[in-house]
PLY file of the C-alpha trace (Angstrom):
ply
format ascii 1.0
element vertex 347
property float x
property float y
property float z
element edge 346
property int vertex1
property int vertex2
end_header
17.66 -27.10 -19.26
18.83 -26.59 -15.70
19.78 -23.47 -13.76
20.22 -22.46 -10.14
20.46 -18.77 -9.22
24.11 -17.88 -8.76
25.15 -16.81 -5.23
21.65 -17.20 -3.78
21.89 -18.37 -0.16
18.75 -20.09 1.24
17.89 -19.02 4.78
15.44 -20.29 7.37
13.21 -18.05 9.44
10.25 -17.39 11.67
7.46 -16.31 9.31
7.01 -17.25 5.66
6.67 -13.80 4.07
9.30 -12.04 6.20
11.71 -14.95 5.70
11.14 -14.94 1.94
11.50 -11.16 1.76
14.62 -11.33 3.93
16.23 -13.67 1.39
15.33 -11.46 -1.58
16.50 -8.29 0.19
19.77 -9.96 1.21
20.40 -11.24 -2.31
20.13 -7.71 -3.72
22.28 -6.18 -0.99
19.65 -4.71 1.35
19.77 -6.97 4.40
17.06 -6.48 7.02
15.95 -8.69 9.90
12.54 -10.34 9.76
11.56 -8.39 12.87
12.47 -5.04 11.31
10.47 -5.88 8.18
7.52 -6.95 10.29
7.55 -3.76 12.34
8.13 -1.39 9.42
5.12 -2.88 7.63
3.01 -2.28 10.76
2.37 -5.99 10.47
1.02 -6.64 13.96
-2.73 -7.08 14.17
-5.47 -9.25 15.63
-8.59 -10.70 14.04
-11.18 -13.18 15.25
-12.96 -14.97 12.42
-16.04 -17.03 13.32
-15.87 -19.45 10.38
-18.31 -22.36 10.10
-15.68 -25.11 10.09
-13.64 -23.60 12.91
-13.21 -20.14 14.49
-9.78 -18.75 13.71
-7.63 -15.97 15.12
-4.94 -14.16 13.15
-2.19 -11.87 14.41
-0.92 -10.01 11.35
-2.33 -7.75 8.66
-3.60 -9.10 5.35
-1.47 -10.76 2.71
-0.30 -8.17 0.10
-1.29 -5.29 2.37
1.83 -6.21 4.35
4.11 -6.15 1.30
2.68 -2.83 0.08
3.20 -1.09 3.42
6.79 -2.29 3.62
7.50 -1.09 0.08
5.93 2.32 0.73
7.97 2.85 3.90
11.23 1.98 2.13
10.32 3.86 -1.08
10.80 0.78 -3.26
8.50 -1.14 -5.60
7.07 -4.54 -4.69
4.43 -5.55 -7.19
2.17 -8.58 -6.97
1.70 -10.19 -10.38
-0.28 -13.19 -11.55
-1.76 -14.90 -14.60
-4.35 -17.52 -15.41
-2.05 -19.54 -17.71
0.23 -21.59 -15.46
2.52 -22.67 -18.31
3.29 -19.03 -19.13
3.81 -18.18 -15.45
6.09 -21.17 -14.98
8.17 -20.30 -18.05
8.40 -16.69 -16.87
9.75 -17.94 -13.53
12.35 -20.05 -15.33
13.36 -17.04 -17.44
13.87 -14.99 -14.27
15.97 -17.78 -12.75
18.05 -17.90 -15.96
18.72 -14.19 -15.34
19.81 -15.04 -11.77
16.70 -13.51 -10.25
15.15 -15.54 -7.39
11.34 -15.49 -7.50
9.13 -14.98 -4.45
5.98 -17.01 -5.11
2.79 -17.94 -3.24
1.72 -21.55 -2.86
-1.16 -23.56 -1.39
0.52 -25.49 1.41
-1.06 -29.00 1.32
0.18 -29.52 -2.23
3.80 -29.42 -1.01
4.34 -33.01 0.11
7.32 -32.22 2.34
4.99 -30.28 4.68
2.80 -33.33 5.29
-0.41 -31.33 5.76
-3.98 -32.55 5.60
-5.20 -32.28 2.01
-7.98 -29.92 3.11
-5.69 -27.53 5.04
-5.67 -24.97 2.25
-3.70 -21.74 2.62
-2.55 -20.13 -0.60
-0.82 -17.18 1.07
2.30 -19.19 1.95
5.42 -17.49 0.57
8.53 -19.35 -0.58
11.47 -18.50 -2.85
11.92 -20.29 -6.16
15.61 -20.26 -7.14
16.32 -23.18 -9.46
14.86 -25.70 -11.89
15.82 -28.88 -13.76
13.76 -29.80 -16.82
15.30 -33.27 -17.10
14.33 -34.24 -13.54
11.21 -32.01 -13.63
12.03 -30.41 -10.28
12.17 -26.90 -8.84
14.48 -25.71 -6.07
12.61 -23.76 -3.39
13.58 -22.25 -0.05
10.93 -22.48 2.68
11.17 -21.50 6.37
13.25 -24.50 7.41
17.02 -24.66 7.12
19.86 -26.79 8.50
20.15 -24.34 11.41
16.41 -23.59 11.64
14.27 -26.72 12.13
10.52 -26.39 11.58
7.85 -28.68 13.04
5.36 -30.25 10.61
2.74 -33.02 11.04
5.36 -35.42 9.64
7.90 -34.31 12.23
10.80 -31.88 12.12
12.26 -30.67 8.81
15.54 -28.77 8.49
16.54 -28.64 4.82
18.42 -25.80 3.15
16.14 -26.26 0.14
13.44 -28.58 -1.16
13.16 -30.21 -4.58
9.55 -30.01 -5.69
8.19 -31.93 -8.65
6.74 -29.86 -11.49
3.29 -31.42 -10.98
3.27 -30.51 -7.29
4.37 -26.97 -8.05
1.63 -26.50 -10.63
-1.01 -27.61 -8.13
0.45 -25.43 -5.37
0.82 -22.28 -7.47
-2.39 -22.46 -9.53
-4.69 -23.45 -6.64
-7.85 -21.37 -6.29
-8.75 -22.69 -2.82
-9.55 -20.19 -0.11
-8.40 -18.56 2.08
-5.98 -16.44 0.08
-6.01 -18.43 -3.19
-2.51 -18.68 -4.67
-3.63 -18.26 -8.31
-0.08 -18.07 -9.70
0.86 -14.95 -7.73
4.46 -13.82 -7.47
6.30 -10.62 -6.54
8.59 -8.41 -8.57
11.06 -6.00 -6.95
12.68 -2.68 -7.84
15.03 -1.35 -5.17
15.74 1.98 -6.89
15.03 4.81 -4.50
15.57 2.62 -1.42
15.26 4.79 1.67
17.56 3.83 4.56
15.74 3.25 7.83
15.66 6.29 10.09
13.83 7.52 13.19
10.96 9.01 11.15
10.14 5.75 9.36
10.28 3.70 12.58
8.15 6.17 14.57
5.55 6.29 11.77
5.32 2.49 11.68
4.88 2.18 15.45
2.25 4.93 15.54
0.22 3.19 12.81
0.28 -0.15 14.66
-0.96 1.51 17.86
-3.74 3.31 16.01
-5.01 0.22 14.16
-4.94 -1.89 17.32
-6.67 0.70 19.52
-9.11 2.04 16.90
-10.04 -0.97 14.77
-12.83 -0.74 12.18
-14.76 -3.67 13.69
-15.32 -5.52 16.97
-13.60 -8.57 15.54
-10.23 -6.81 15.07
-7.58 -4.98 17.07
-7.84 -5.06 20.86
-11.62 -5.36 20.38
-10.97 -8.67 18.64
-8.95 -9.97 21.59
-11.83 -9.07 23.91
-14.24 -10.76 21.49
-12.07 -13.90 21.47
-12.23 -14.02 25.27
-16.03 -14.01 25.15
-16.53 -16.22 22.09
-14.32 -19.07 23.25
-16.80 -19.79 26.07
-19.38 -20.58 23.37
-17.17 -23.34 21.99
-18.65 -25.68 24.61
-21.63 -26.05 22.27
-19.45 -27.36 19.44
-19.43 -31.00 18.41
-16.39 -32.89 19.65
-14.81 -32.90 16.19
-15.32 -29.17 15.69
-14.01 -28.44 19.20
-10.83 -30.42 18.57
-10.36 -28.84 15.14
-10.77 -25.38 16.70
-8.06 -26.22 19.20
-5.67 -27.40 16.49
-6.40 -24.51 14.12
-5.80 -21.83 16.72
-2.77 -23.54 18.22
-1.03 -23.14 14.87
-2.31 -19.56 14.50
-0.58 -18.63 17.77
2.42 -20.96 18.16
5.78 -20.53 16.44
5.07 -23.96 14.86
2.54 -22.18 12.67
5.08 -19.60 11.48
4.18 -16.71 13.79
7.59 -16.42 15.40
5.87 -17.21 18.72
3.01 -15.66 20.69
0.85 -14.85 17.64
3.58 -12.52 16.27
3.98 -10.67 19.59
7.52 -11.99 20.01
8.52 -10.68 16.59
7.02 -7.31 17.41
8.78 -7.16 20.77
12.10 -7.92 19.08
11.34 -5.22 16.48
10.82 -2.64 19.23
14.10 -3.64 20.89
15.91 -3.30 17.53
14.08 -0.04 16.77
15.06 1.42 20.16
18.67 1.59 18.94
17.62 3.65 15.91
15.39 5.86 18.07
17.98 6.06 20.87
15.09 5.48 23.27
15.29 3.09 26.22
11.52 3.29 26.78
10.89 1.64 23.42
13.22 -1.20 24.37
11.29 -1.63 27.63
8.02 -1.82 25.68
9.65 -4.47 23.52
10.46 -6.57 26.56
6.85 -6.22 27.73
5.67 -7.55 24.37
8.00 -10.52 24.79
6.30 -11.23 28.12
2.86 -11.00 26.48
4.07 -13.39 23.78
4.86 -15.98 26.43
1.31 -15.67 27.75
-0.07 -16.21 24.26
2.13 -19.30 23.98
0.57 -20.67 27.19
-2.85 -20.22 25.59
-1.57 -22.06 22.51
-0.54 -25.00 24.72
-4.00 -25.05 26.32
-5.54 -25.05 22.85
-3.33 -27.98 21.91
-4.59 -29.87 24.95
-8.12 -28.98 23.86
-7.39 -30.46 20.44
-6.30 -33.72 22.06
-8.95 -34.09 24.75
-11.94 -31.97 23.74
-12.18 -31.05 27.43
-14.55 -28.05 27.64
-13.45 -27.34 31.22
-10.36 -25.71 29.68
-12.46 -22.98 28.07
-13.10 -20.72 31.13
-9.37 -20.80 31.97
-8.40 -19.86 28.42
-11.06 -17.13 28.35
-9.67 -15.51 31.51
-6.10 -15.67 30.20
-7.17 -13.96 26.95
-8.96 -11.25 28.95
-5.78 -10.60 30.94
-3.84 -10.25 27.67
-6.46 -7.86 26.29
-5.91 -5.54 29.22
-2.13 -5.75 28.95
-2.01 -5.17 25.21
-4.45 -2.26 25.42
-2.22 -0.58 28.01
0.91 -1.27 25.94
-0.50 0.34 22.79
-1.78 3.33 24.75
1.64 3.81 26.31
3.43 3.53 22.97
0.94 5.82 21.28
1.70 8.64 23.73
5.35 8.47 22.69
4.86 8.30 18.91
1.83 10.41 18.01
0 1
1 2
2 3
3 4
4 5
5 6
6 7
7 8
8 9
9 10
10 11
11 12
12 13
13 14
14 15
15 16
16 17
17 18
18 19
19 20
20 21
21 22
22 23
23 24
24 25
25 26
26 27
27 28
28 29
29 30
30 31
31 32
32 33
33 34
34 35
35 36
36 37
37 38
38 39
39 40
40 41
41 42
42 43
43 44
44 45
45 46
46 47
47 48
48 49
49 50
50 51
51 52
52 53
53 54
54 55
55 56
56 57
57 58
58 59
59 60
60 61
61 62
62 63
63 64
64 65
65 66
66 67
67 68
68 69
69 70
70 71
71 72
72 73
73 74
74 75
75 76
76 77
77 78
78 79
79 80
80 81
81 82
82 83
83 84
84 85
85 86
86 87
87 88
88 89
89 90
90 91
91 92
92 93
93 94
94 95
95 96
96 97
97 98
98 99
99 100
100 101
101 102
102 103
103 104
104 105
105 106
106 107
107 108
108 109
109 110
110 111
111 112
112 113
113 114
114 115
115 116
116 117
117 118
118 119
119 120
120 121
121 122
122 123
123 124
124 125
125 126
126 127
127 128
128 129
129 130
130 131
131 132
132 133
133 134
134 135
135 136
136 137
137 138
138 139
139 140
140 141
141 142
142 143
143 144
144 145
145 146
146 147
147 148
148 149
149 150
150 151
151 152
152 153
153 154
154 155
155 156
156 157
157 158
158 159
159 160
160 161
161 162
162 163
163 164
164 165
165 166
166 167
167 168
168 169
169 170
170 171
171 172
172 173
173 174
174 175
175 176
176 177
177 178
178 179
179 180
180 181
181 182
182 183
183 184
184 185
185 186
186 187
187 188
188 189
189 190
190 191
191 192
192 193
193 194
194 195
195 196
196 197
197 198
198 199
199 200
200 201
201 202
202 203
203 204
204 205
205 206
206 207
207 208
208 209
209 210
210 211
211 212
212 213
213 214
214 215
215 216
216 217
217 218
218 219
219 220
220 221
221 222
222 223
223 224
224 225
225 226
226 227
227 228
228 229
229 230
230 231
231 232
232 233
233 234
234 235
235 236
236 237
237 238
238 239
239 240
240 241
241 242
242 243
243 244
244 245
245 246
246 247
247 248
248 249
249 250
250 251
251 252
252 253
253 254
254 255
255 256
256 257
257 258
258 259
259 260
260 261
261 262
262 263
263 264
264 265
265 266
266 267
267 268
268 269
269 270
270 271
271 272
272 273
273 274
274 275
275 276
276 277
277 278
278 279
279 280
280 281
281 282
282 283
283 284
284 285
285 286
286 287
287 288
288 289
289 290
290 291
291 292
292 293
293 294
294 295
295 296
296 297
297 298
298 299
299 300
300 301
301 302
302 303
303 304
304 305
305 306
306 307
307 308
308 309
309 310
310 311
311 312
312 313
313 314
314 315
315 316
316 317
317 318
318 319
319 320
320 321
321 322
322 323
323 324
324 325
325 326
326 327
327 328
328 329
329 330
330 331
331 332
332 333
333 334
334 335
335 336
336 337
337 338
338 339
339 340
340 341
341 342
342 343
343 344
344 345
345 346
């Protein structure tokens, strides 16, 4: 048996889940930009995790929390489903493809050979779209972030394919992986667009207000603007790390901030700035567009930090740490002021 979803058009994009959702939404006739999806889900966040192998920052809300918020705002259903029996899950995916339904699935990245990742670089929250299969060749068709007009940097170099053919064995490993963080465990999403609510001023204002509140009033010192301040202080302690851990910390956090890691640039701040600029048209509010431009400027500062972290990963030079710490502190002050300013307009 072989089938490829009729009229499905693979697209490249900035961030794995927003790009995958963008393709599903477009296929069913509800096109939205990645930036609009990101903003409507109140996706912007910050978290500093002091893990034993390497500290790690993150700039967006949790996997699945993101999808639920987006669905609630648009009054649609996005359900996360899973099962312990991979063969049943795989056959279910093929059945959906036979019905011309593309399937948004989660995979553990190092098992996809085209990404060329270290075998221990586990992340099972990576979203891709499954849209074809061939039993004779034992291959699946999947759309990832790269595309002919959207190259993506990997450890093996640049990739820019409209789709990837993935062997059945690879797909089983990638989908059924239980490795943390965010174990894939055969998860996939189902969609029901009945009741879709067109985007209006109320939805946009609500989403912006929630982002400001969660960033300014986080539940812990490791998150929100508090987390950025914590990052500024904690990075000075990295000088005590072994050389290997120091270099790994540089690499890990470079990819958590840079567009190469799927953030859209500036640890998602560029995507959020572009969302505000797009939202300003719906709100008919020039001040929101100005705030968007200020986020774009902050994103560039985050990208400079990412470059310093890359240099740290290459050299292990601890003299870079005070400079990075000061730059993060400057960003903390700027972001705090930005959220406070936005909050006054949308609360």
